[in-house]
Every structure is written in structure tokens, then in C-alpha cells.
N, C-alpha and C positions, 0 to 999 in steps of 0.2 A: 632419063637421065640419071646417071649415078649421083649419088650423094657427095658432097665436098669431102674431101679429107681434111679432118679435124685436127690441128696443130698447137703444141704447147711450145712456147720457145723459153728457153733458159738461158741466160747469160748475163753477167755481173754489169755489163757496160748498157745502161739503159738507153742512149741514144741508138746502140747498134741494134738492140732487139726492138726499138720502136719502129725503126728504118726498116729492119727485116720483116717486121709484119706488115709494114704498109706495101713493101713490094710483092710480098707473097700474095697479099689480099687483092692484088690486082688480077690474079687468075681466078675464075671462078670455080675451078676444081678444088681449091683450097678454102677453108676457112680457119683463121687463127682464133682459139678460144681463149687463150690466156698467155701469161708473161710471168716469170720468175726470173730472181737475181742471184740464187744460192741453191745448194743440192737439197736443202731441207724443204726449200719452197717447191723445188721440183717435183718432190714425194708428194706433198700435201696437195698441189693443184693437180695431180696427175691423178690422185685418188678421187679428188672431187670432180675434175671434169673426163675423166676416162678418153682422152684424145687418142686419135689413129696413130699420130706421130708426136715424138717428144724430140724436139732439136735440142740438144744439149752441149754447152761449151764444158772445156775440161778443167780450166783455171779459175775457180770461183771461191768466195768464202764458203765454210762450213765443212762437210765430209769430204773426203777426196772422192774422185769421180769413180773408181772401182766401188766403192761403197755406196754411192748413189745409185750406180747401176743396180746394183745388188739389191736395194730398196725399191726401186722402179719394178724389177721383175716379180718381185713379190706383191706389191700394191697393186699393179695394173699389168698383169701377164700378157693382155691382149694388146698392150699398146707397143708400138715399134719405137726403139731408141736409135737416132740417128746422131753421131757425133759430128759435131761442126766446129773445128779448129784450125789453128795454124801449125800444130805439132805434126811432124811426119815420122816420129822416130818408129822403126820398125815393131820395134817389143812393145811400145805402148799401141799400135794398131793391132797387132796379134792378141794382147791381152784382153783389150776391150771389145773384140769381136769374139773371144772365147767367151767372155762375160755376158755376152747375149744381145751386144749392139747389131742392129741390122743394117746400120751404114756409118761410114765413115768418111766424112768430105772435108776438104781443106777451104778456107775463106776466100781464097782467091778465085773462085769459081765463079761463072757468070749467072746473072739470076735465072736465066733460062734453064741452065743445067741444074740449078737447086730445086728449081719448081718441078723439073722433071723427075728428078731423084726423090722427091718430097711425095709426089703423087704414085710413083712407081713403088716405093716402100710401103704406102698407106695403103694401096690397094692390093697389094702382093698376100696372096694366101700360101704361098709355099715358103721354105726356110732358106731363103736366099740372102745373100749380104750384097749391098750396095756401097762399092768403093771409087772414091776419086781422089787419088792419091798418085804422085810420081811412080813410073813404072819400075824404077829400080826400087822402090820402096816394097811393092808388090812382091818382085824377086826375093828380096830378104826375107819377107813375113813368110814367103812359101817355102824357104829353105829349111825351116824348122828352128829349132831351138838354140841353135849355134847363134849367140850375141842377140837372141830374141827375149830371153828371160832369165830369172835368177832362180839358182837353186835355194832350197830352203836354209841351209847354211849361209850362202852368200846373202840372203833377206834378211837372217839374224844378225850377220856382221854389219851389215848397211844400216840397220835398225840401231845399233850400238855405235856406230861412227856418226849417225844424227844427234845421238846425246853427248856426243864431245867426247867418246872414250878414247884414250889411246891404244895401239895394237897392244901393248902389255895388258891393259885392263880388259880388252875384248878377249885376248889368250886366256886370262885367268877366269874370267866369266864364263867361257864357254869350254873350259878345259883342254885348250889346244896350244900349240906353241906360237909365238910370236911369228915365226916363219911361215907357218901355217894360216896366220891372219892375213900375212902379207900376200901370199900366194893367192887366197882367196878376193882380197882387195882388187888385185892385178886384174883378176876376171871380172869383176864388178865393173873397174873403170873401162876394160876393152868392152863388154856386153852395153854399158849404157854411154860409150863414147865419152867418158867424162876425163877431165884434165885435173881434177882434184878433189879432194875429199868434200867440199863443199857443193862442187858442181855435182859430184855422184850422188850425194843427198837430195840434191834439188830435182834432179832428173828422176831419181827414184821414187820421188813424190809425184812429179808429174806424170810419172808412167804408172802410177798405182802400184808399185812394188812395196812401198813402206806407206804408213799413214802421215799425213801432216802434223798429228798430234805426236808422232814419234820425236818430233824436232824439240830441244829444249829451247825456251825463250831465254 
């Protein structure tokens, strides 16, 4: 008989992760070895426990998800990272898969589907990605960079927007015209499906384009 797939659950909602742990533990192919509540705990626990699979939420205290993924890849390169979230933005899916996530699952899936995905990812010896997202999101991810990611200049501008800089101040800081700033911001809004500067910053953080620390307090 094969050894059970060892799993680390990381989510800042204690009741959710404890409930998830109990549900996963009903299957003898899975053994939950730990639980964490933020990105820093995820890395520390993963380094200590070396789980086959890390089930990782996106919105948690501490480092943003892109930073956490990078740290996990260095700390436990043999562990598979599976994102478990409610967010389905194509840019976010594409970016996290590109950063090394082996799975991207939406939280409304059935427990049987989650168990099957965890076992599959944990035992997979090949570089495949397991997705459980709406079909139209898959199409948008596959379509490429149009709307999926921000250019380096757009990322620079969004970072300055997060610091409450005006278009004129951003133009001055980057040595570009205010009109150019507006054109870049228009692209940012379109790519992130944002309706305001605040919305763009929030989505930029959620999708890992800019760090949470970029935002002024």
C-alpha cells in the first residue's frame, strides 16, 4: 500500500482549516501533518514538516502570495503547492502557476474533488498542473498576456498609485508625461478589471503584481 500524501494546510481562518483538516483526514490516502495561519508560518512549517502538498490560501496576513510561493520553492522544492481560494482572475491564476503552483482550486468544489486533486498532485512525479476553475478562465489564461499580466512600467505606476501619488507626481518620478501615465493606468484598469485607483491597487495586491507593503498606511 502506498504511503499517505502528507498535507500542510495554510489559511488564516482557523475554523475553515480545522474543518478542512477533519474532512481530508477521513480519507486514508491523506495525512494532515500541520496547519498554519499566514505566509511566514507556511514557510516555517513546510521547512520543518516537508509535506508532499501545501494547501495555500491567497489572502492572509504577512507576505503576499507571490513572495510566499517563492520562499516555499526555496525552502521545500519537493513539496507541491496547491492554491485553494475563491479568486478566479485569469492574471492571478496565470501568475501563480508561472511561479510554481502545481494546482489552483476554487473553494466551492466538493470534498471528493479536493481529495482527488490533493492525492493526484501529491503522487504526481511529472510537472503537470491541476486546475479546478471555470472554463472561461482557462481560456483567458491560455490566451496569453493580453489582460493577464502587467508590464514592468505598469507595475511601477501601480506601485506609485498605491502610495497615493497623483498622475502628475507619478509622471515626474518616472520622467514621463501625465498623458502617458493616464494611458498606462487605462491599461492597468483593463487588465485588472478595476473600476477605480483603489480597486486597481487592491486587485494588484491580490494578484501578486505589487507587494502589500507598497500600500501606504
